[in-house]
C-alpha positions as CSV (number, residue, x, y, z in Angstrom):
1,X,105.0,81.3,91.5
2,X,104.3,83.8,88.8
3,X,104.1,87.5,89.3
4,X,100.4,88.3,89.0
5,X,99.6,92.0,89.3
6,X,100.8,95.5,88.6
7,X,99.3,98.2,90.7
8,X,99.9,101.9,89.9
9,X,102.0,100.4,87.0
10,X,104.7,99.2,89.5
11,X,105.1,96.0,91.5
12,X,108.1,94.5,93.4
13,X,107.8,90.8,92.8
14,X,109.4,88.3,95.2
15,X,108.3,85.0,93.6
16,X,110.5,82.0,93.5
17,X,111.0,79.9,90.4
18,X,108.1,77.4,90.5
19,X,107.1,76.7,86.9
20,X,104.4,74.2,87.9
21,X,102.6,76.5,90.4
22,X,99.9,79.1,89.9
23,X,97.5,81.0,92.2
24,X,93.8,80.9,92.6
25,X,93.9,84.7,92.2
26,X,95.2,84.2,88.6
27,X,92.2,82.1,87.8
28,X,89.9,84.9,88.7
29,X,91.8,87.9,87.3
30,X,91.5,86.6,83.7
31,X,87.8,87.4,83.9
32,X,88.0,90.5,86.0
33,X,90.7,92.1,83.8
34,X,89.4,91.2,80.4
35,X,88.5,94.9,79.7
36,X,91.3,97.4,79.2
37,X,92.7,98.6,82.5
38,X,96.2,99.9,82.4
39,X,96.2,103.0,84.7
40,X,96.8,103.0,88.4
41,X,95.6,101.6,90.7
42,X,93.6,99.0,88.8
43,X,94.8,95.4,89.3
44,X,96.0,94.4,85.8
45,X,97.8,91.3,84.7
46,X,101.4,92.1,83.8
47,X,102.1,92.0,80.1
48,X,105.7,90.8,80.1
49,X,107.1,92.8,77.2
50,X,111.0,93.0,77.4
51,X,110.9,96.6,78.6
52,X,108.3,96.0,81.3
53,X,110.0,92.8,82.4
54,X,113.3,94.7,82.9
55,X,111.6,97.4,84.9
56,X,110.1,94.9,87.2
57,X,113.4,93.0,87.4
58,X,115.2,96.3,88.3
59,X,112.8,97.0,91.2
60,X,113.2,93.4,92.4
61,X,117.0,93.5,92.2
62,X,117.1,96.8,94.0
63,X,115.2,95.2,96.8
64,X,117.3,92.1,97.0
65,X,120.5,94.1,97.4
66,X,119.0,96.4,100.0
67,X,118.2,95.2,103.5
68,X,115.8,98.1,103.8
69,X,112.3,97.9,102.2
70,X,112.0,101.8,102.5
71,X,115.2,102.2,100.5
72,X,114.0,99.8,97.8
73,X,110.8,101.7,97.3
74,X,112.8,104.8,96.3
75,X,112.9,103.2,92.8
76,X,109.1,103.9,92.6
77,X,108.4,107.6,91.9
78,X,106.8,109.4,94.9
79,X,108.4,107.3,97.6
80,X,110.8,108.7,100.1
81,X,112.2,107.5,103.5
82,X,113.4,108.4,106.9
83,X,116.7,106.9,108.1
84,X,117.0,105.7,111.7
85,X,120.0,103.5,111.7
86,X,120.5,100.2,109.7
87,X,117.0,98.8,110.2
88,X,113.3,99.9,110.3
89,X,113.5,103.0,108.1
90,X,110.1,104.8,107.6
91,X,108.2,104.5,104.3
92,X,106.6,107.6,102.9
93,X,104.6,108.2,99.8
94,X,104.0,111.7,98.6
95,X,105.6,112.8,101.9
96,X,103.0,111.0,104.0
97,X,103.7,108.1,106.1
98,X,102.7,106.0,109.2
99,X,98.9,105.6,109.3
100,X,98.4,107.7,106.1
101,X,100.2,105.0,104.1
102,X,99.4,101.7,105.8
103,X,101.6,98.6,105.3
104,X,99.4,95.5,105.3
105,X,100.2,91.7,105.4
106,X,97.8,89.8,103.2
107,X,95.2,92.5,104.0
108,X,95.7,92.5,107.7
109,X,97.6,95.0,110.0
110,X,100.8,94.3,111.9
111,X,101.8,97.4,113.9
112,X,105.0,98.2,115.8
113,X,104.8,98.5,119.6
114,X,107.1,101.3,120.3
115,X,105.5,104.7,121.1
116,X,108.4,106.4,119.2
117,X,108.1,104.2,116.2
118,X,111.4,102.5,116.7
119,X,109.8,99.2,115.3
120,X,107.8,100.2,112.1
121,X,105.7,97.5,110.3
122,X,108.5,96.9,107.8
123,X,110.8,96.0,110.7
124,X,109.0,92.6,110.9
125,X,108.6,92.0,107.2
126,X,111.0,89.8,105.2
127,X,110.1,90.7,101.6
128,X,111.3,87.4,100.1
129,X,108.6,85.6,102.1
130,X,105.9,87.2,100.0
131,X,104.9,86.8,96.3
132,X,104.2,90.4,95.4
133,X,103.3,93.8,96.8
134,X,100.3,95.9,95.7
135,X,101.1,99.6,95.7
136,X,98.1,101.9,95.6
137,X,98.1,105.6,94.8
138,X,95.9,107.9,96.8
139,X,92.3,107.3,98.0
140,X,91.4,105.4,94.8
141,X,90.6,102.1,96.5
142,X,88.5,101.2,99.5
143,X,89.0,97.4,99.6
144,X,92.1,97.5,101.8
145,X,91.2,100.3,104.0
146,X,90.7,104.1,104.1
147,X,93.8,105.1,102.3
148,X,94.7,108.8,102.9
149,X,97.7,108.9,100.6
150,X,98.0,105.3,99.4
151,X,99.1,101.9,100.8
152,X,101.2,98.8,100.3
153,X,99.9,95.3,100.7
154,X,102.4,92.4,100.9
155,X,100.6,89.5,99.4
156,X,100.9,85.6,99.4
157,X,99.1,83.6,96.7
158,X,97.5,80.3,97.5
159,X,99.6,77.8,95.6
160,X,98.0,75.1,93.4
161,X,100.3,72.2,92.2
162,X,99.5,70.2,89.0
163,X,101.3,67.1,90.3
164,X,103.7,65.9,93.0
165,X,106.5,68.5,93.3
166,X,109.6,69.0,95.4
167,X,111.6,72.2,94.9
168,X,113.9,74.6,96.8
169,X,115.8,77.7,96.4
170,X,118.5,79.5,98.4
171,X,120.5,82.6,98.2
172,X,123.3,84.3,100.1
173,X,124.4,87.9,99.9
174,X,127.7,89.2,101.4
175,X,128.7,92.8,101.5
176,X,130.5,95.7,103.2
177,X,130.1,96.5,106.8
178,X,129.9,92.7,107.7
179,X,126.6,92.3,105.9
180,X,125.3,88.8,105.4
181,X,121.9,87.9,104.1
182,X,120.8,84.3,104.0
183,X,117.5,82.9,102.6
184,X,116.2,79.4,101.8
185,X,112.8,78.0,101.0
186,X,111.4,74.6,100.1
187,X,108.1,73.5,98.7
188,X,106.6,70.1,98.5
189,X,103.2,68.8,97.8
190,X,100.7,67.6,95.1
191,X,97.3,68.0,93.7
192,X,95.5,68.3,97.0
193,X,97.9,70.5,99.0
194,X,101.4,71.6,99.7
195,X,103.8,72.6,102.5
196,X,106.2,75.5,102.2
197,X,109.0,76.4,104.6
198,X,111.0,79.7,104.5
199,X,113.9,80.7,106.6
200,X,115.7,84.1,106.4
201,X,118.6,85.8,108.3
202,X,119.7,89.4,107.6
203,X,122.6,91.0,109.6
204,X,125.1,93.9,109.4
205,X,127.5,95.7,111.5
206,X,127.7,99.5,111.9
207,X,127.9,101.2,108.5
208,X,130.2,104.2,107.7
209,X,128.9,107.3,106.0
210,X,130.2,108.8,102.8
211,X,133.0,111.4,103.0
212,X,134.2,114.6,101.5
213,X,137.8,113.7,102.3
214,X,140.2,110.7,101.8
215,X,140.1,109.9,105.5
216,X,136.8,108.0,105.2
217,X,133.3,108.5,106.6
218,X,132.0,108.3,110.2
219,X,130.8,105.2,111.8
220,X,127.0,105.2,112.4
221,X,125.4,103.3,115.2
222,X,123.4,101.0,113.0
223,X,124.2,97.2,113.5
224,X,121.3,94.8,113.2
225,X,120.3,91.2,112.9
226,X,116.9,89.8,111.9
227,X,115.8,86.1,111.7
228,X,112.6,84.7,110.6
229,X,110.9,81.3,109.8
230,X,107.6,80.7,108.1
231,X,105.6,77.6,107.5
232,X,102.8,77.7,105.0
233,X,100.4,74.8,104.7
234,X,97.9,74.7,101.7
235,X,94.9,72.5,101.1
236,X,93.4,72.4,97.6
237,X,90.6,69.8,97.7
238,X,89.2,71.0,94.4
239,X,90.5,73.2,91.6
240,X,88.1,75.9,92.8
241,X,89.0,75.8,96.6
242,X,92.1,76.8,98.4
243,X,92.8,77.0,102.1
244,X,96.1,78.3,103.6
245,X,97.4,78.3,107.1
246,X,100.6,80.3,107.9
247,X,102.9,80.6,110.9
248,X,105.6,83.3,110.9
249,X,108.2,83.7,113.7
250,X,110.7,86.5,113.8
251,X,113.4,87.7,116.2
252,X,116.1,90.4,116.0
253,X,117.8,93.5,117.3
254,X,118.9,96.9,116.0
255,X,121.1,99.8,116.9
256,X,119.8,103.4,116.3
257,X,121.8,106.6,115.8
258,X,118.6,108.7,116.0
259,X,117.5,108.1,119.6
260,X,118.7,107.4,123.1
261,X,117.8,103.7,123.2
262,X,118.3,100.6,121.0
263,X,116.2,97.7,120.2
264,X,117.5,94.8,122.2
265,X,114.7,92.4,121.0
266,X,112.2,92.3,118.2
267,X,110.0,89.3,118.7
268,X,107.1,88.5,116.3
269,X,104.6,85.6,116.3
270,X,101.9,85.5,113.7
271,X,99.2,83.1,112.6
272,X,97.1,83.5,109.5
273,X,94.3,81.6,107.9
274,X,93.0,82.2,104.4
275,X,90.2,80.5,102.4
276,X,89.3,81.2,98.8
277,X,86.3,79.7,96.9
278,X,85.4,80.2,93.3
279,X,81.8,79.5,92.4
280,X,80.3,78.4,89.1
281,X,77.3,80.7,89.5
282,X,77.0,83.4,86.9
283,X,76.5,86.1,89.5
284,X,78.3,84.9,92.7
285,X,81.8,84.1,91.6
286,X,84.4,84.4,94.4
287,X,84.6,84.4,98.1
288,X,87.8,85.4,100.0
289,X,88.0,85.0,103.8
290,X,91.1,86.0,105.8
291,X,92.0,86.0,109.5
292,X,95.3,86.8,111.2
293,X,96.7,87.3,114.7
294,X,100.1,89.1,115.2
295,X,102.0,89.7,118.4
296,X,105.2,91.8,118.7
297,X,107.2,91.9,121.9
298,X,109.8,94.6,121.8
299,X,112.5,95.3,124.4
300,X,114.6,98.5,124.2
301,X,117.3,99.8,126.5
302,X,120.2,102.2,126.7
303,X,122.9,99.7,127.8
304,X,122.8,96.5,125.6
305,X,124.3,98.1,122.4
306,X,125.8,101.3,123.9
307,X,127.4,102.6,127.0
308,X,124.8,104.1,129.3
309,X,125.6,107.8,130.1
310,X,124.3,108.1,133.6
311,X,121.4,105.8,134.4
312,X,120.0,102.6,133.1
313,X,116.6,102.5,131.4
314,X,114.6,99.7,129.8
315,X,111.2,99.7,128.1
316,X,109.1,96.7,127.0
317,X,106.0,97.4,124.9
318,X,103.9,94.6,123.6
319,X,101.3,95.0,120.8
320,X,98.6,92.5,119.6
321,X,96.8,92.9,116.3
322,X,94.0,90.6,115.3
323,X,92.3,91.0,111.9
324,X,89.4,89.3,110.1
325,X,88.2,90.1,106.5
326,X,85.6,88.7,104.1
327,X,85.0,89.7,100.5
328,X,82.5,88.5,98.0
329,X,82.9,89.1,94.2
330,X,79.7,89.5,92.1
331,X,79.4,89.6,88.3
332,X,76.1,91.4,88.0
333,X,76.6,91.5,84.2
334,X,79.4,91.0,81.7
335,X,80.2,94.7,82.3
336,X,79.5,95.2,86.0
337,X,81.7,93.7,88.7
338,X,81.2,94.3,92.5
339,X,83.3,93.6,95.5
340,X,81.3,93.5,98.8
341,X,83.1,93.1,102.1
342,X,83.5,93.6,105.8
343,X,86.4,93.6,108.2
344,X,87.2,93.8,111.9
345,X,90.5,94.7,113.6
346,X,91.5,94.4,117.3
347,X,94.6,96.4,118.4
348,X,95.8,96.2,122.0
349,X,99.0,98.0,123.3
350,X,100.6,97.5,126.8
351,X,103.8,98.4,128.4
352,X,106.2,97.8,131.3
353,X,109.1,100.2,131.8
354,X,111.8,100.6,134.4
355,X,112.3,104.3,134.5
356,X,115.7,105.6,135.6
357,X,117.7,102.9,137.6
358,X,121.2,102.8,139.0
359,X,122.2,99.3,137.7
360,X,121.5,97.0,134.8
361,X,120.0,94.4,137.1
362,X,117.5,96.9,138.4
363,X,116.4,97.9,135.0
364,X,116.1,94.3,133.9
365,X,114.0,93.4,136.9
366,X,111.0,95.0,135.2
367,X,110.8,92.1,132.8
368,X,109.5,89.9,135.6
369,X,106.6,92.3,136.3
370,X,103.2,92.5,134.7
371,X,102.4,94.7,131.7
372,X,100.3,97.8,132.2
373,X,97.6,98.4,129.5
374,X,98.0,101.6,127.5
375,X,95.7,101.8,124.6
376,X,93.0,99.6,123.1
377,X,91.5,100.0,119.6
378,X,88.6,98.4,117.8
379,X,87.8,98.9,114.1
380,X,84.8,97.6,112.2
381,X,84.3,98.3,108.5
382,X,82.1,97.5,105.5
383,X,82.9,98.3,101.9
384,X,81.7,98.1,98.3
385,X,83.8,98.6,95.3
386,X,82.9,98.0,91.6
387,X,83.7,98.6,88.0
388,X,81.7,99.1,84.9
389,X,83.6,98.3,81.6
390,X,82.0,97.0,78.4
391,X,84.4,94.6,76.6
392,X,84.1,96.5,73.3
393,X,84.5,100.0,74.9
394,X,87.6,102.1,75.5
395,X,86.0,103.7,78.5
396,X,85.5,102.3,82.1
397,X,84.2,103.6,85.4
398,X,85.3,102.6,88.9
399,X,83.7,103.4,92.2
400,X,83.7,102.5,95.8
401,X,82.4,103.4,99.3
402,X,83.5,102.4,102.8
403,X,82.3,103.0,106.3
404,X,84.7,102.5,109.4
405,X,83.8,102.6,113.0
406,X,86.9,103.3,115.3
407,X,86.9,103.0,119.1
408,X,89.8,104.2,121.1
409,X,90.3,103.6,124.9
410,X,93.2,105.1,126.9
411,X,93.7,102.9,130.0
412,X,95.6,105.4,132.2
413,X,92.7,107.9,132.2
414,X,89.9,105.6,131.4
415,X,89.0,107.9,128.4
416,X,87.2,106.5,125.4
417,X,86.3,108.1,122.1
418,X,84.9,106.9,118.8
419,X,85.0,108.0,115.2
420,X,82.6,107.4,112.3
421,X,84.6,107.4,109.1
422,X,83.4,107.6,105.5
423,X,85.5,107.0,102.4
424,X,84.7,106.7,98.7
425,X,85.9,107.4,95.2
426,X,84.8,107.5,91.6
427,X,87.2,107.3,88.6
428,X,86.8,107.4,84.8
429,X,89.3,105.7,82.6
430,X,90.0,105.6,78.9
431,X,92.4,103.5,76.8
432,X,92.8,103.0,73.1
433,X,95.7,102.5,70.8
434,X,98.5,102.7,73.4
435,X,97.1,106.0,74.9
436,X,95.2,106.0,78.2
437,X,94.2,108.4,80.9
438,X,92.1,108.6,84.0
439,X,90.6,111.2,86.4
440,X,89.3,110.3,89.8
441,X,88.0,112.0,92.9
442,X,88.4,110.4,96.3
443,X,87.6,111.0,99.9
444,X,89.3,109.3,102.8
445,X,89.0,109.7,106.5
446,X,91.1,108.2,109.4
447,X,91.0,108.3,113.2
448,X,94.1,109.5,115.1
449,X,96.5,106.5,115.5
450,X,98.3,105.2,118.5
451,X,101.3,107.4,118.2
452,X,99.2,110.5,117.8
453,X,97.0,109.6,120.7
454,X,100.0,109.3,123.1
455,X,101.1,113.0,122.5
456,X,99.7,116.0,124.3
457,X,96.1,116.6,123.4
458,X,96.1,113.2,121.7
459,X,92.7,112.2,123.0
460,X,91.2,115.5,121.9
461,X,92.2,115.2,118.2
462,X,89.5,115.2,115.5
463,X,89.5,112.6,112.7
464,X,91.5,113.6,109.6
465,X,89.9,114.0,106.2
466,X,91.4,114.1,102.7
467,X,89.5,115.1,99.5
468,X,91.8,114.4,96.5
469,X,91.7,114.8,92.8
470,X,93.9,112.4,90.8
471,X,94.6,112.5,87.1
472,X,97.1,110.5,85.0
473,X,97.9,109.8,81.3
474,X,100.1,107.2,79.7
475,X,101.4,106.4,76.3
476,X,103.0,103.1,75.3
477,X,104.5,101.6,72.2
478,X,106.7,98.5,71.8
479,X,109.9,100.1,73.0
480,X,108.7,103.3,74.7
481,X,106.4,104.3,77.5
482,X,105.6,107.6,79.1
483,X,103.3,108.3,82.0
484,X,102.5,111.4,84.1
485,X,100.2,111.8,87.1
486,X,98.9,114.9,89.0
487,X,97.2,115.1,92.3
488,X,95.7,117.9,94.5
489,X,94.5,117.2,98.0
490,X,92.7,119.4,100.5
491,X,93.1,117.9,104.0
492,X,91.0,119.3,106.8
493,X,91.7,118.5,110.4
494,X,95.2,117.4,109.2
495,X,97.1,116.1,112.3
496,X,100.4,117.7,112.9
497,X,102.9,117.8,115.9
498,X,104.6,120.6,117.6
499,X,107.9,119.5,119.1
500,X,108.4,122.2,121.8
501,X,108.1,121.9,125.6
502,X,106.9,118.4,125.2
503,X,105.3,117.1,122.0
504,X,101.8,118.3,121.3
505,X,99.3,117.1,118.6
506,X,96.8,119.5,116.9
507,X,94.5,119.6,114.0
508,X,94.9,122.1,111.1
509,X,94.0,122.4,107.4
510,X,96.5,121.7,104.7
511,X,97.0,121.6,100.9
512,X,99.1,118.9,99.2
513,X,99.7,118.8,95.4
514,X,102.3,117.3,93.2
515,X,103.2,115.2,90.1
516,X,105.1,112.1,89.1
517,X,106.6,111.6,85.6
518,X,108.2,108.4,84.3
519,X,109.6,107.4,80.9
520,X,111.2,104.2,79.6
521,X,112.9,103.4,76.3
522,X,114.5,100.3,74.9
523,X,116.7,100.0,71.8
524,X,117.7,96.9,69.8
525,X,116.2,94.6,72.4
526,X,119.4,95.1,74.4
527,X,119.8,98.6,75.8
528,X,117.3,100.3,78.1
529,X,117.0,103.7,79.9
530,X,114.4,104.9,82.3
531,X,113.9,108.1,84.2
532,X,111.4,109.6,86.7
533,X,110.7,112.8,88.5
534,X,108.5,113.3,91.6
535,X,107.5,116.5,93.4
536,X,105.2,117.3,96.3
537,X,104.1,120.8,97.5
538,X,102.6,121.2,101.0
539,X,101.1,124.3,102.6
540,X,99.5,124.9,105.9
541,X,96.2,126.7,105.5
542,X,95.1,127.6,109.0
543,X,97.0,129.2,111.9
544,X,97.1,126.6,114.7
545,X,99.5,126.0,117.6
546,X,101.8,128.7,116.3
547,X,102.0,127.2,112.8
548,X,101.0,130.2,110.6
549,X,98.5,130.0,107.7
550,X,100.6,130.1,104.5
551,X,103.6,128.4,106.1
552,X,105.1,125.3,104.5
553,X,103.6,122.0,105.6
554,X,106.4,120.3,107.6
555,X,108.1,117.1,106.6
556,X,107.7,117.4,102.9
557,X,110.3,115.9,100.6
558,X,112.0,117.9,97.9
559,X,112.1,117.2,94.1
560,X,113.4,113.7,93.5
561,X,114.8,112.3,90.3
562,X,116.0,108.8,89.2
563,X,117.8,107.7,86.0
564,X,118.7,104.1,85.2
565,X,120.7,102.7,82.2
566,X,121.1,99.0,81.7
567,X,122.2,96.5,79.2
568,X,121.1,92.9,79.0
569,X,122.0,90.2,76.5
570,X,121.7,86.4,76.9
571,X,121.5,86.4,80.6
572,X,124.2,89.0,81.2
573,X,123.2,92.2,82.9
574,X,125.0,95.5,83.6
575,X,123.1,98.4,85.1
576,X,123.7,101.9,86.6
577,X,121.2,103.8,88.8
578,X,121.4,107.5,89.6
579,X,119.2,108.8,92.4
580,X,119.0,112.6,93.2
581,X,117.2,114.9,95.6
582,X,117.1,118.7,95.1
583,X,117.7,121.1,98.1
584,X,114.7,121.8,100.2
585,X,114.2,125.3,101.6
586,X,110.6,125.0,102.6
587,X,110.3,123.8,106.2
588,X,108.5,124.6,109.4
589,X,111.1,124.5,112.2
590,X,110.1,122.2,115.2
591,X,106.9,121.0,113.5
592,X,106.3,117.6,112.0
593,X,104.4,114.3,112.5
594,X,104.9,111.1,114.4
595,X,107.8,110.1,112.2
596,X,110.0,113.3,112.6
597,X,110.2,117.0,112.6
598,X,111.7,119.9,110.4
599,X,114.8,121.4,111.9
600,X,116.1,123.4,108.9
601,X,116.8,123.4,105.2
602,X,118.6,120.5,103.5
603,X,121.1,120.2,100.7
604,X,120.7,118.4,97.4
605,X,122.7,115.4,96.4
606,X,123.1,112.7,93.8
607,X,124.3,109.1,94.2
608,X,125.4,106.6,91.7
609,X,125.2,102.7,92.1
610,X,126.2,100.1,89.6
611,X,125.8,96.3,89.5
612,X,125.9,93.5,87.0
613,X,125.9,89.8,86.8
614,X,124.6,86.7,85.1
615,X,121.1,85.0,85.2
616,X,120.4,81.6,83.8
617,X,117.4,79.5,84.6
618,X,117.7,78.7,88.4
619,X,121.2,80.4,88.8
620,X,122.1,84.0,89.2
621,X,125.1,85.9,90.4
622,X,125.1,89.6,90.9
623,X,127.8,92.0,92.1
624,X,127.5,95.7,92.7
625,X,128.6,98.9,94.3
626,X,126.2,101.3,96.0
627,X,127.1,105.0,96.4
628,X,130.0,104.6,94.0
629,X,131.3,108.1,94.6
630,X,131.1,107.8,98.4
631,X,128.9,110.9,98.6
632,X,128.2,112.3,102.1
633,X,124.4,112.9,102.1
634,X,121.2,112.6,104.0
635,X,117.5,112.9,103.2
636,X,115.5,116.0,104.1
637,X,113.1,113.7,105.9
638,X,115.8,112.7,108.4
639,X,115.6,112.6,112.2
640,X,118.1,114.4,114.3
641,X,121.0,112.3,115.5
642,X,122.2,111.7,119.1
643,X,125.5,111.0,120.8
644,X,126.2,107.3,121.0
645,X,129.6,106.4,122.8
646,X,132.4,108.0,120.9
647,X,130.2,108.7,117.8
648,X,129.6,112.4,117.4
649,X,126.0,113.5,117.0
650,X,124.9,114.8,113.7
651,X,122.0,117.1,112.7
652,X,120.9,114.4,110.3
653,X,121.4,110.7,109.9
654,X,123.7,110.3,107.0
655,X,123.3,107.5,104.5
656,X,125.8,104.7,104.1
657,X,128.9,105.5,102.0
658,X,130.5,103.3,99.3
659,X,129.6,99.6,99.8
660,X,130.1,96.4,97.9
661,X,128.0,93.3,97.7
662,X,127.7,90.0,95.9
663,X,124.7,87.8,95.7
664,X,124.4,84.2,94.7
665,X,121.0,82.5,94.2
666,X,120.3,78.9,93.3
667,X,117.1,77.0,92.6
668,X,116.6,73.2,92.6
């Protein structure tokens, strides 16, 4: 499958080599994107110049040699992460995460079940099972939801085969800390349909941190294993019609250094149905219908992966997400395109928990008892998004509006509350002669999520609103590109948490502003260098719950920088990546969000990773070293550690030290 889209001028492609395949989406986008659209977050076809191709390749390779999606996204300016252990790190964009940056699967929601976010959405996602990711900046899109700070959509394309085909690919990655990643997929079919099977297994032992001495770093409670299997059946009765049915099964476990329990089981079962129809009408051109059902069954305890300190505890939350979405594309004229759509989502969370028990058997006994309902959510939405762009004009205008109705029911108290949410944006773009810019104003609103509702005052929270101004400019020549973006957001009824005498949620008003800069240069068709900077400034504007007006907004990442240098010639590749964070002295002690809290200033750091190898047609071999200098470091957005067996607690969860890996991939 070919990589189809760039969103916010960055995409992480995961397509396998399938030269005879294409997507229904690609047939449509040639019409939709005929006018100039190069600035984020417009969906543009990737122009694969050497420099752009290498930047895409670098992002993909970073993902494939990292078992953590959050860590991989650090190569995109503005993204940061929170470490928990070896699995399930939190993804943040412009220092916002959780429901402010939703992670969607083909447009539907799969949410973790744990009330403490032990299992985030990315815990259940195997990136190689998807074709590409759409990354959207800010509230400049309403098709995929009300995006407070942005979003990520993992997408699968419906496959069309020109003739009878049988092909497969496989890969194996072995690395430090007993890491072993296995992946295999096979595709067979013909003109009228296809069947694709995918299997993946990722596992690792406890990693060791970096060290300031020759004695080596400390062991971190972080071992994990994840397994998944996917079956994707496609029917293509005509060249304008595609129907796809997917089954995804996942299972795994993970150890955590940041909390008093570990994930004994991550079970996932998903069913998805997608239908796409292209019409020959001049006005009604495209219908896209999707439905999905996801269930995650998550068991955590304090005795399967660690020695229980005094008592035995087990908790077993289960969460079910059902999603339906329909979108119609209209060409009202050669210049005016409209997307009209509606969606519905059902979200149910229930729990059974043992409390404190004197033996393992007593704790496990809860697994034979019935679940107790906790929260139930319903979401209904309608949206309209459009663009006006004359083919002979350098200017274009984009706009959209969305309405969401959210209903929340708390079973234990029989409380119900509802929210009426409005979102919209308008954006002007200009492009000519390699120079482009845009300016856009967006409004997004969201209702408090499951994790916020479970905290003190959770059912009394108001809906959160963000009014944000975005601007960006870009310049591009054959071997050089430069882009800069600015944003400023006023967020009223911003939801924050106070971690003191229990955890209480409250609304306040906040300011967020920042910038991202990125440059790339290529020389001699052989040597390439890229660099980026990202900075976010956050300030609380209203005194609430002890957090003073004028105080720093909690959980804001410091200045981040990235520099990459690579050489490629006739399939040979050598690359070095430097990632750095400045020190962060702006914090609000004991305040935060559902992901974590501030507990002091953090130190700056820089890490260096190198890798290289050979790629030729359906063969590739990559070897590399991450954290070459074995630096001891942690991110500012890092949860506080706990005592696990003989492992000493730390104030922050430190990142892995020097590690080696080798990856072999073959296609047939």
